[in-house]
N, C-alpha and C positions, 0 to 999 in steps of 0.2 A: 210609502215607496215599496216596490216589490223587489225582494232580494233573490227569490228562487222561483223557478217554474217547474212544475211536475206535470208530465203529460201521460195520459192514458195510452194504452198500446193498441188494442184491436179497434180498427176502423178510426183510429186517430193518427197513428203513424204507419201501421201496416194494414193492407187489404186482407180481408178474411176469405177471399175467393179460394185460395189454394187449400185451406183447411177444410172448408165445406166440401169441396170437390173430392178431397181425399176420403172423407167420410162417406159420400155417396158411392164412390167406387168400392169401398170396403163393404158397404151394406148391400151392394148389388142393385142399386136403383139409379135411374137417370139423374144426372146432376140437377136438371131443372126441377125434378120432383122434390128433392131435398131443399133446393133454394126456395121453392114456392112455400114449402111447409115452414121454413125459417121465417119467411115474411108473414105467414099467417099467425104463428105463435107470438111474434114480435108485436103485431097489430093488436093482439089480445092482451098484451102486457105480461106475457109469460116468459120464462127462461127459454132462450133460443135452443138450448140443448133438448127441450121438449120435442123439437122437430125430429130428432133421432129416436126418441122414445115412442113417437107415433108410428115410425116405421118398424121398430123392434120393441114392442111392449115388454117391459120387464128387464130390459137391458141393464147390465151393470157397466156404466160408462167407464169407470176406472179400470176394471178388468179388460174391457174391450180395447181401451186405449193401449194398455200394456201388450195385448195380443197384436194390435196393429204395429206397434214398435218392434216387437220381436220378429214380425214378418217382413220387416223392412219398409213398412208403410207409415212410419211415424211422422212426427212433426218435422217440417223443414221450412226454413226461412232464408231468403237471400235478398240481394239488392232489388230484385224485381218485385218483391212483396211490399216495398216501401212506397208510400205516396210520393209523387215527384217533389213536393215542397218540403219534405222532411229534413234532408241534410242541409239545404240552404237556410232553412228556418232555425234549426238547432245551432248552426254555426253563427248566425246573426244574433241569436239570443245571447250566446256566450260573448260575442264581440262587444255587446253593449253592457257587459259586466254582470250579467245574471248567471246564477248557478242553475244548471239544467239537469233534470232527472226524469226517468221513466218509471212508472209504477202502475200496474194494472192487474186485472184478473186473468192471469196466465199461469201455465204450468212452469215447473222448474226448468224443464227442457227448453221451453220458449225463452226463458231467461238466459240460458247458456247460449242459444243461437243468436239472440240479440247482442249479447256481449261479444260474440265472435265477429260481429259485423263492424266493429270499430266506430260506432256512432259517436259524435262529438257531444257526449253527456258526461256528467260527473259520476253517476251511478245508475244502475238498473235494478229494480226489485219486482218480484211477482207475488201474487197472493199465495201461491203454493209454497213458496219459500218462507213467507211470513206466517202461514197458518191462519190467516184472516183474509176475508174478501170483501169487496164492495157489495152492498152499500153500508156495511157496518161501521160504527164509529171507531172500532178498534183499528180498521184498515187506515183510516185517516189519522189516527194517532201515530201510526207507523210512518205515514207520509210526512207528518210534521217532524218527526225524529230524523228521518232520512234527509230532509231538506235543511235541517239545522237552523231554522229561522222561526220567528214568531208566526203564528198561523196567519195573521192579517198581512204578513209580508211575503206570503206564498200564493202563487196563482196555480190552481189545478185546472187542467184543460182536458175536456173529453167530449165524446159524441152522444153519450146517453144522459139525458137530463136527470132522470130519476136516480140513476146509479152514480153519477159523477157530480153534477151541479148541486143538487139538494143536499146530499150528505156532506159534501165538502164545505158548502156554505154553513151548514149546521155546526161544523167543527171550527168555524171561524176563518176559513180560507177564502180568498177571492177566487172567482171562478170564471171560466170562459167556455161557452158552449160552441162546439164545432159542428157546423151543418154538413156532415159527411157520413156516408154509409147509410144503411136502412134505418137505424134508430135515429141518427142525427137528422135525417130528412123527415121521417114520420112524426117525430115529436118536436120539431123545430118551433112550432107555434103553441106548444103546451104551456100550462101554468108552471110546470117544473123548469122549462127552459127559460122562462121569464125571471127566474131567481138569479141567473147568471149576471155577472157584472159586465161581461162582454159577450157579444154573439158574432161569431166570425165564420167566414167561408173558406179561409185558407190559413195555414199556420204562419204564412209570411206576414200576416197582419199583426202577429204578436209582438215582435220587437218594437215597432212603433207605438203600440198601445202600452207596453209594460216598462219601457226604459225609464220613464219618469211619471210614475203613477201615484198621485197623492191619495191618502186614505180619506 
């Protein structure tokens, strides 16, 4: 049985459009240019932040992010950044008796913004707050502690097969690959995605799949 569901954040519950558009505007390049570069580095299996480094070689991303924030161009999230299925799916997961959490590779500020949205979840955690990030085993150790259940009674849901499904499965969790966003679509038929226990197109599929899931 599954007792807890932990969902990734970027391109699982929120669209990344606003964030990348903000970086393009800050760097002074057309939004399409940065978007295309993100697609290129993702296809190469690289960190998507390498797209920014291609535009500004040698950039210190942490310092630049602080400069953006100080200039009033920092992170922002609101209801329009959520995928349409997020709130109904989270509510339905809780209604069938599952504990629900969010945990992804985000900044502490993103965690604050998500908490302010009043999402129907038990807790929200980010890699910046934990000091460990996916795909490390330490991140999924924290996921297990957050969920408060045995690993094989936790389902981790994400769009990135290599960062979400493979390391979560290695930690003993059940996994669902969501075909959403650039990574979710590009790697949907990859060997890494095949590791997932479930492969879904919408978060609304989860309640029916997980409410009575035998090991």
